[in-house]
C-alpha positions in Angstrom: -14.3 23.1 21.9 -11.1 23.0 24.0 -9.1 25.2 24.6 -6.5 27.2 26.8 -6.7 30.5 29.1 -3.1 32.0 29.9 -1.0 29.4 31.5 -3.8 26.6 32.1 -4.4 24.0 29.4 -6.4 21.2 29.8 -4.5 17.7 31.7 -2.4 19.6 34.0 -2.5 19.3 38.2 -2.7 22.9 40.0 -2.5 24.9 42.6 -4.8 27.9 44.0 -2.0 30.6 46.0 -4.8 33.2 45.8 -8.5 32.3 47.3 -10.9 33.1 45.0 -15.5 33.8 44.1 -16.0 32.5 40.7 -18.9 33.7 38.7 -21.5 31.2 40.0 -20.6 31.9 43.5 -17.9 28.8 44.5 -15.4 30.1 46.8 -11.9 28.3 47.0 -9.3 28.7 49.3 -6.1 29.0 48.7 -3.6 26.0 48.9 -6.7 24.3 46.8 -5.1 21.5 44.2 -7.0 19.4 41.6 -6.8 18.1 37.9 -8.0 20.2 35.1 -9.9 17.9 32.8 -11.7 20.9 30.4 -11.4 24.1 29.3 -14.1 25.9 27.8 -15.9 28.6 25.9 -19.1 30.3 25.6 -18.6 33.3 23.1 -21.8 33.8 24.0 -22.5 33.8 27.3 -19.2 35.6 27.3 -17.5 33.3 29.8 -15.3 30.4 30.6 -15.2 27.6 32.8 -13.2 25.5 33.8 -13.5 21.6 34.8 -11.4 20.5 37.7 -10.8 17.0 39.5 -10.1 18.5 43.6 -11.2 16.0 46.1 -12.2 13.3 44.8 -15.3 14.9 42.4 -15.4 17.4 39.2 -15.7 20.9 39.9 -16.9 23.5 37.6 -15.2 26.8 37.7 -16.5 29.8 35.8 -15.5 32.9 34.9 -16.5 36.2 33.4 -14.3 37.4 29.9 -14.9 40.7 31.1 -14.2 40.4 34.4 -11.9 43.2 34.9 -10.3 41.9 39.0 -10.5 38.9 40.1 -9.5 35.5 38.2 -9.9 36.0 34.3 -8.2 36.1 30.9 -5.4 37.3 31.5 -4.9 37.0 35.0 -5.1 33.7 36.1 -1.6 33.4 36.8 -2.6 35.7 40.1 -4.3 32.2 41.0 -3.5 29.9 39.7 -0.3 27.7 39.9 1.3 25.2 36.9 1.8 21.9 38.2 3.0 19.0 35.6 0.8 17.3 33.1 -0.9 14.2 33.9 -3.0 12.9 30.9 -6.0 10.6 31.5 -5.1 7.0 32.0 -5.0 5.1 28.5 -6.0 1.5 27.7 -3.8 -0.1 26.3 -2.7 -0.2 22.7 -3.2 -3.3 20.2 -0.2 -4.2 18.4 0.2 -2.8 15.2 1.2 -4.5 12.3 5.2 -4.2 11.4 3.7 -3.0 7.8 2.1 0.0 8.3 0.8 0.1 5.3 0.3 -2.5 4.0 -3.7 -4.6 4.1 -4.1 -8.0 4.3 -6.8 -9.5 2.8 -10.2 -9.8 3.7 -13.4 -11.6 3.0 -14.6 -8.9 0.3 -17.9 -9.2 -2.3 -16.0 -9.9 -6.0 -18.4 -10.6 -9.5 -19.0 -13.8 -10.2 -17.8 -14.1 -14.0 -14.2 -14.7 -14.5 -11.8 -12.0 -15.0 -9.1 -13.6 -16.7 -11.1 -13.6 -19.8 -9.3 -10.0 -19.5 -6.0 -10.7 -19.6 -4.8 -8.0 -17.5 -7.0 -5.1 -20.1 -8.8 -2.9 -19.7 -12.2 -4.4 -20.2 -14.1 -1.9 -22.9 -17.4 -3.0 -21.4 -18.7 -1.6 -17.6 -18.6 -4.2 -15.6 -19.6 -4.5 -11.8 -16.4 -5.7 -9.9 -17.9 -5.6 -6.7 -16.0 -4.5 -3.7 -12.7 -5.5 -5.9 -10.8 -2.7 -7.7 -9.0 -4.5 -10.7 -10.8 -6.3 -13.1 -8.3 -9.5 -12.4 -8.6 -12.2 -9.5 -5.4 -12.5 -8.1 -7.0 -10.7 -5.4 -7.7 -7.5 -3.5 -4.6 -7.9 -1.2 -2.3 -7.1 -4.3 -4.4 -4.7 -5.4 -3.4 -0.9 -5.0 -4.4 2.6 -6.3 -1.7 4.3 -9.0 -0.8 7.1 -7.8 -4.3 9.5 -7.2 -4.2 12.3 -9.5 -7.4 12.1 -11.6 -10.8 11.8 -11.0 -11.5 8.4 -11.9 -10.3 5.8 -9.7 -6.8 3.2 -11.5 -5.8 0.8 -9.6 -3.6 -2.3 -10.3 -2.1 -5.3 -9.3 1.2 -6.2 -7.6 1.2 -9.6 -8.9 -0.2 -9.3 -12.2 0.5 -5.6 -13.3 -3.3 -5.7 -14.5 -4.7 -1.9 -14.5 -8.1 -0.9 -14.6 -10.0 2.5 -14.7 -13.5 2.6 -12.3 -15.4 4.7 -11.0 -17.1 4.7 -7.4 -20.4 3.7 -6.7 -21.7 3.0 -3.2 -23.9 4.4 0.5 -22.5 5.2 3.9 -24.9 4.4 5.0 -25.7 7.8 6.5 -29.3 7.6 6.0 -30.4 3.9 5.2 -28.0 2.0 7.2 -26.7 -0.4 4.1 -23.1 0.7 3.3 -22.0 -0.5 0.3 -19.3 0.7 -1.8 -19.0 -0.9 -5.9 -16.6 -0.7 -8.6 -17.6 -0.1 -12.3 -15.1 -0.5 -15.1 -14.9 2.7 -17.5 -14.2 1.6 -21.0 -10.9 3.1 -21.9 -8.5 2.9 -24.5 -5.9 0.6 -24.1 -3.1 2.6 -24.1 -4.4 5.4 -22.7 -4.4 2.8 -19.6 -1.0 1.1 -19.8 0.1 4.9 -19.7 -1.3 5.4 -17.1 0.4 2.6 -15.6 3.4 3.9 -15.7 2.8 5.8 -13.0 3.8 4.5 -9.2 1.2 2.3 -6.6 0.2 3.7 -3.7 -1.2 2.7 0.0 -1.9 5.9 2.2 -1.8 5.4 5.5 -4.9 7.3 6.7 -4.3 7.1 11.0 -1.1 7.6 10.3 -0.8 11.7 9.5 -0.8 13.8 12.7 -3.6 15.1 13.9 -4.2 18.4 14.7 -7.7 19.5 13.2 -10.7 19.1 10.2 -8.5 20.5 7.6 -9.0 21.4 4.7 -7.7 18.1 2.6 -5.6 20.4 0.5 -3.3 20.5 4.0 -3.1 17.3 4.8 -0.6 14.7 4.5 -0.4 10.7 5.5 2.4 8.1 5.3 2.5 7.2 1.9 4.1 3.9 0.6 5.6 4.6 -3.4 5.8 1.5 -5.7 7.0 2.1 -8.8 5.6 0.7 -11.4 7.5 -2.5 -12.7 7.3 -4.1 -9.7 6.0 -7.3 -8.8 5.9 -10.5 -6.5 4.6 -13.4 -6.8 2.9 -13.8 -2.9 2.1 -11.8 0.1 5.1 -13.0 1.6 7.2 -11.2 -1.0 4.7 -8.2 -1.5 5.7 -7.7 2.9 9.8 -7.5 2.3 8.9 -5.4 -1.0 6.5 -3.1 1.6 9.2 -3.8 4.5 12.5 -3.0 2.5 10.6 0.5 0.1 8.9 2.4 3.7 12.6 1.9 4.3 14.2 3.3 1.9 11.7 6.3 1.5 11.5 7.7 5.0 14.7 9.8 5.0 13.5 11.2 1.5 10.9 14.2 0.8 7.5 13.6 -0.4 9.0 15.1 -3.6 12.5 12.9 -4.2 10.3 10.0 -3.5 7.7 10.2 -6.0 10.7 11.7 -8.4 12.1 7.7 -7.0 9.3 6.2 -8.3 8.3 7.6 -11.4 11.4 7.0 -13.5 11.1 8.6 -16.7 7.5 9.0 -17.5 6.6 9.1 -21.0 4.8 12.1 -22.3 0.9 11.4 -22.5 -0.6 9.9 -25.9 -2.9 11.7 -28.1 -5.9 12.5 -27.2 -6.2 12.2 -23.6 -9.1 12.2 -21.5 -9.3 15.3 -19.0 -10.1 13.1 -16.2 -6.2 12.8 -16.3 -5.4 16.1 -16.9 -4.0 15.5 -13.6 -1.5 13.5 -14.3 0.1 15.1 -17.2 0.7 17.8 -14.3 3.0 15.2 -12.8 4.6 14.1 -16.1 5.1 17.4 -17.2 6.5 18.5 -13.5 9.4 16.1 -13.7 10.6 17.0 -17.1 11.0 20.6 -15.4 13.9 22.7 -14.1 14.3 25.1 -10.8 14.4 28.1 -14.2 11.0 27.1 -15.3 8.6 30.2 -16.0 7.3 31.7 -12.2 3.4 31.1 -13.7 4.0 27.3 -14.6 5.8 26.3 -11.6 3.6 28.9 -9.5 0.5 27.2 -11.2 1.7 23.2 -10.8 2.5 24.5 -7.1 -1.2 25.0 -5.9 -2.2 23.3 -3.3 -4.5 20.9 -5.1 -2.2 19.9 -7.4 -0.6 16.3 -7.6 2.1 18.1 -8.7 2.6 20.6 -5.7 5.5 18.7 -3.4 7.2 18.8 -7.2 6.6 22.3 -8.3 7.5 23.3 -4.5 10.8 21.6 -4.8 11.9 23.0 -7.9 11.4 26.4 -6.7 13.2 25.6 -3.5 16.2 24.9 -5.7 16.0 28.6 -7.2 18.6 30.8 -6.0 16.6 34.0 -4.8 13.6 31.3 -3.3 13.6 32.4 0.2 13.0 35.9 -0.6 9.9 34.7 -3.5 8.8 32.1 -0.7 7.9 35.7 1.8 6.7 37.7 -1.0 4.4 34.6 -2.1 3.3 34.4 1.6 3.1 37.8 2.4 0.5 38.5 -1.6 -3.0 38.5 -1.7 -3.2 36.2 -4.4 -4.1 32.7 -3.3 -2.7 31.0 -5.8 0.4 33.0 -4.8 -0.2 32.2 -0.4 -0.8 28.4 -1.8 2.5 28.0 -3.4 4.1 30.4 -0.8 3.2 27.2 2.5 4.0 24.6 -0.4 7.6 25.7 -0.2 7.2 27.0 3.2 6.7 23.6 4.3 9.6 21.7 1.7 11.8 24.8 3.2 14.1 23.2 5.7 17.1 23.7 3.2 16.7 27.0 3.4 17.1 27.3 7.1 19.7 25.7 9.4 16.9 24.1 11.8 13.8 25.0 13.8 15.6 27.3 15.7 16.8 29.6 13.2 17.0 32.7 14.1 14.9 34.0 10.7 12.5 31.4 10.5 10.3 31.5 14.3 10.1 35.9 14.3 8.8 35.5 10.6 6.5 33.6 10.7 4.9 35.5 13.9 5.2 38.5 12.0 2.4 36.6 9.0 0.7 35.9 11.5 0.5 38.4 13.7 -0.6 40.5 10.1 -3.6 38.8 8.6 -6.9 40.6 8.1 -9.8 39.9 11.3 -12.2 41.0 9.5 -15.3 38.5 10.3 -15.7 35.6 7.0 -19.2 36.8 5.3 -22.3 34.8 6.7 -20.1 32.5 8.8 -20.8 33.3 12.4 -17.0 33.4 14.8 -14.5 33.0 11.5 -12.3 35.5 10.4 -11.8 36.1 6.5 -7.8 34.7 6.7 -9.0 31.7 8.5 -7.2 29.6 6.0 -4.3 31.4 5.8 -4.0 31.2 10.0 -4.8 28.0 9.6 -1.6 26.7 6.1 1.1 28.4 8.5 0.0 27.0 11.4 0.2 24.2 9.8 3.9 24.8 8.2 5.2 26.0 12.1 4.1 22.3 12.9 5.8 20.2 10.1 8.9 22.5 10.8 8.6 22.0 14.6 9.4 25.5 15.8 9.2 25.3 19.5 10.9 27.6 20.1 10.4 29.8 23.1 10.0 32.8 21.4 7.2 31.3 18.7 5.6 29.7 21.9 4.9 33.5 23.5 4.0 34.2 20.2 1.3 31.6 19.9 0.0 32.4 22.5 -0.3 36.0 23.1 -2.3 35.3 19.4 -4.5 32.7 21.2 -5.3 36.3 23.0 -6.0 38.1 20.4 -8.2 35.8 18.5 -10.7 34.7 20.8 -13.5 36.7 20.8 -12.9 36.7 16.9 -12.3 32.9 15.9 -12.3 30.0 18.3 -11.9 27.9 15.7 -8.0 29.1 15.2 -7.9 29.1 18.4 -8.5 25.4 18.6 -5.9 25.5 16.2 -3.3 27.9 17.8 -3.5 25.6 20.8 -3.0 22.0 19.2 0.1 23.3 17.4 0.8 24.4 20.8 0.5 20.6 22.3 2.0 19.5 18.7 5.2 21.6 20.0 5.5 21.3 23.3 5.3 16.8 22.0 1.5 16.6 22.7 -0.3 13.5 21.2 -3.3 15.3 19.8 -5.1 12.9 18.0 -8.1 10.8 19.1 -7.1 8.1 21.2 -8.6 5.2 18.6 -5.5 6.3 15.8 -3.1 5.8 18.8 
């Protein structure tokens, strides 16, 4: 696990300003210099290590976490002077497609039977579409997911407009070595399929999300392009031009405004709608709500796992008491209230004058500092408040609160949690790097 100790972090040059002998008897003289490549903690041995490149070779320095003198946690500034940031050399980047959310056509497995017989309607029997997601013959380059809000897959064709409900089956190949995916149509009343088709289509750019750590799915936000449901294209060139136009228009908008604009006027759901599509109902209902809707309703819809989360949070942020309500929920022990508070906080820029607003940093640090640090039951090296720590850290990074007060506070928090939860410590380090402009993503995503 990569981490930091005091002012030292990986990929920085350092100079020794006072000679020392490490815990393994390695003597390092004053004036020695090197490039730190890795810092690691071993909580069982109560030691930490620094791997640095010095005089053409890699050397490991070992220090005791229990040390009271010499190089130690809290005393490294006495022995090391921090120099410039020096990341490892990167291979040349491959050129990115002009439209990052386009999906060029590739050879995929298709059913042998012609799909044109369905005439753009939902098949009322189970049919294997192989790797296709829409029961039409236009080609996968035109197929997009309908906004993901149900437990079954709903996809649409940007060329002919067909909408198909499917279930996905497959094997990731982990144990068999044979990875495959196929889609089977799910018999669904056409009136239901027509209603689902009123929701926007989406293209999700999975490599484009800020890489922080293996976060809870409820905290990850991928760049998403939304296509209004009534838009059609005649060919690939027209599709690309449409995506370029939509991408440029949607970038200045909030995520909630993008969804609201792309949805337009969605009517009430048809009678007898299966529970598999309840998430679409939540979105439709939220589109009709106003900021003065009841607290219980908006709080439930703003839950982090709700498809209507961002729409509901945007309504809550328009209330005159939005700031006080948000802070109240962020302090609440109730998980639903805390989740709604996080949803508000991530998009709360309208409540503050900017990332350096004098209220923002201190409020966030106060919330982080008062979280309980009891051990998580049956999970070693995890505190009970790990999710709350991570949610607040994600919001801090989203809001770009890079003030010196925030950075100092996060460094202090790392020391506080060093022996309690190394996973949260690593998350803090990643957020500090992000606030300092360091790209945390693995090389293959850059």
